[in-house]
C-alpha positions in Angstrom: 33.9 42.4 17.3 33.0 39.2 19.0 35.5 36.4 19.7 33.8 34.1 17.2 34.1 36.4 14.3 37.7 37.2 15.2 38.4 33.5 15.2 36.8 33.0 11.7 38.7 35.9 10.3 41.9 34.5 11.6 41.2 31.1 10.1 40.4 32.3 6.6 43.9 33.3 5.6 45.2 29.9 6.7 42.7 27.9 4.5 43.6 29.8 1.3 47.3 28.8 1.4 46.3 25.2 1.9 44.1 25.3 -1.1 46.8 26.9 -3.2 49.3 24.3 -2.0 46.9 21.5 -3.0 46.4 23.0 -6.4 50.1 23.4 -6.9 50.7 19.8 -5.9 48.1 18.6 -8.3 49.5 20.7 -11.1 53.0 19.4 -10.3 51.7 15.8 -10.4 50.0 16.6 -13.8 53.2 18.1 -15.0 55.2 15.0 -13.9 52.6 12.6 -15.6 51.0 14.7 -18.3 50.2 11.8 -20.8 49.3 8.8 -18.6 46.1 8.2 -20.4 47.7 8.6 -23.8 50.5 6.2 -22.8 47.9 3.6 -21.8 46.2 4.0 -25.2 49.5 3.5 -27.0 50.2 0.4 -24.9 46.8 -1.0 -25.8 47.4 -0.2 -29.5 50.8 -1.9 -29.4 49.3 -5.0 -27.8 46.5 -5.1 -30.4 49.1 -4.8 -33.2 51.1 -7.6 -31.7 48.0 -9.8 -31.5 47.1 -9.0 -35.1 50.6 -9.7 -36.3 50.6 -13.1 -34.4 47.2 -13.9 -35.9 48.5 -13.1 -39.4 51.5 -15.3 -38.8 49.4 -18.1 -37.6 47.1 -17.8 -40.6 50.1 -17.6 -43.0 51.5 -20.8 -41.4 48.2 -22.6 -41.8 47.8 -21.5 -45.4 51.4 -22.6 -46.1 50.7 -26.0 -44.7 47.4 -26.3 -46.7 49.3 -25.4 -49.8 52.0 -28.0 -49.1 49.3 -30.6 -48.6 47.5 -29.7 -51.9 50.8 -29.8 -53.8 51.6 -33.2 -52.3 48.2 -34.5 -53.3 48.5 -33.0 -56.8 51.9 -34.7 -57.3 50.5 -38.0 -56.0 47.5 -37.8 -58.4 49.8 -37.1 -61.4 52.0 -40.1 -60.4 49.0 -42.3 -60.0 47.6 -41.2 -63.4 50.9 -41.8 -65.1 51.2 -45.3 -63.6 47.6 -46.0 -64.7 48.3 -44.8 -68.2 51.4 -47.0 -68.5 49.7 -50.0 -67.0 46.7 -49.6 -69.4 49.0 -49.2 -72.4 50.9 -52.3 -71.4 47.7 -54.3 -70.9 46.4 -53.1 -74.3 49.7 -54.2 -76.0 49.6 -57.6 -74.3 45.9 -58.0 -75.3 46.7 -57.3 -78.9 49.6 -59.8 -78.9 47.4 -62.5 -77.3 44.6 -61.8 -79.7 46.9 -62.2 -82.7 48.3 -65.4 -81.1 44.8 -66.9 -80.8 44.2 -66.2 -84.5 47.4 -67.8 -85.5 46.8 -70.9 -83.4 43.4 -71.3 -85.0 44.8 -71.2 -88.5 47.6 -73.6 -87.8 45.5 -76.8 -88.3 44.5 -75.5 -91.8 48.1 -75.1 -92.7 48.8 -78.6 -91.4 46.1 -79.9 -93.8 47.7 -78.1 -96.7 51.1 -79.6 -95.8 49.6 -83.1 -95.8 47.8 -82.5 -99.1 51.0 -81.3 -100.8 52.9 -84.3 -99.5 50.5 -86.7 -101.2 50.1 -84.8 -104.5 53.1 -86.4 -106.1 52.0 -90.0 -105.3 48.2 -89.6 -105.5 46.5 -91.5 -108.3 42.9 -90.8 -107.5 42.1 -87.3 -108.7 38.7 -87.4 -107.0 40.3 -88.0 -103.6 42.7 -85.1 -104.1 39.7 -82.9 -105.1 37.8 -84.0 -102.0 40.8 -83.3 -99.8 41.2 -79.8 -101.2 37.4 -79.1 -100.7 37.7 -80.2 -97.1 40.6 -77.9 -96.5 38.8 -75.0 -98.2 35.6 -75.6 -96.1 37.7 -75.8 -93.0 39.4 -72.5 -93.8 36.0 -70.8 -94.5 34.7 -72.0 -91.2 37.8 -70.5 -89.5 37.0 -67.2 -91.2 33.4 -67.2 -90.0 34.6 -67.8 -86.4 36.7 -64.7 -86.7 33.6 -62.7 -88.0 34.7 -62.6 -91.6 32.0 -63.5 -94.2 32.0 -63.4 -98.0 29.9 -60.7 -99.7 27.3 -62.3 -102.0 27.6 -61.2 -105.6 26.0 -63.9 -107.8 22.8 -62.6 -109.4 22.8 -59.7 -106.9 21.7 -56.1 -107.7 24.7 -53.9 -108.0 25.2 -51.8 -104.8 27.9 -49.1 -104.8 27.9 -49.3 -101.0 29.2 -52.9 -101.0 30.4 -53.6 -104.6 33.1 -52.1 -106.8 32.3 -52.2 -110.5 35.4 -52.5 -112.7 33.5 -52.6 -116.0 30.0 -52.8 -117.6 29.0 -55.1 -120.4 25.7 -55.6 -122.3 23.3 -57.7 -120.1 22.6 -61.1 -121.6 18.9 -60.6 -120.7 16.6 -57.8 -119.6 16.3 -59.1 -116.0 20.2 -59.0 -115.7 20.4 -55.2 -116.3 21.8 -53.5 -113.3 22.8 -56.8 -111.8 26.2 -58.4 -111.3 27.3 -60.6 -114.2 30.6 -61.8 -112.9 32.8 -61.5 -109.8 36.5 -60.9 -110.6 37.6 -60.8 -107.0 35.7 -61.8 -103.9 34.9 -59.2 -101.2 34.6 -59.7 -97.4 33.0 -58.2 -94.4 34.3 -58.2 -90.8 31.4 -57.9 -88.4 29.2 -56.1 -91.0 32.0 -53.8 -92.0 33.3 -54.1 -95.5 37.1 -54.8 -95.3 37.4 -55.6 -99.0 35.0 -54.7 -101.8 34.2 -57.3 -104.4 35.3 -56.4 -107.9 32.4 -57.2 -110.2 31.2 -56.9 -113.8 27.8 -55.2 -114.1 25.2 -55.7 -116.9 23.7 -52.7 -118.7 
């Protein structure tokens, strides 16, 4: 056997133990750290869960703030509407009062005329003057009514209309052309801005 072969044969047994030792060391390292990859995955999973939890908390905080803002706006809107309703009701009541005040102020001069006429009735000797004074007061009062939109419903020689007249009785017509027409007016009727506020009570010919 040559010296080279003898050297190779001697070296072989020494290489095998080194390989076995390396494998044993690797196995020992694997045994000491058997789940290193798994632990890393668990750590990543925990980090992801923490991030998700934080994101959920942030979103919850944002939604809570938005809810508080909406509730505040809702309460403010209710308060503003309530104030508007109260203010409108107050203005409406004041307007009604002032409107009634204007009507009363307009009718006061007519009442003054009646007072003056009554004061002179006891000493008046001229009947025509008294009559003229009453006519003036009457015309003045009618003018006041027209200014308020109140007009008398015509009845003299008018065709009977159930929409604007109230027949209290019927009598034989004095002539053919008066049949179905108003013969007499027992009580005058009035309209307020084209709306009947009191129907005239009339006698109709038949």
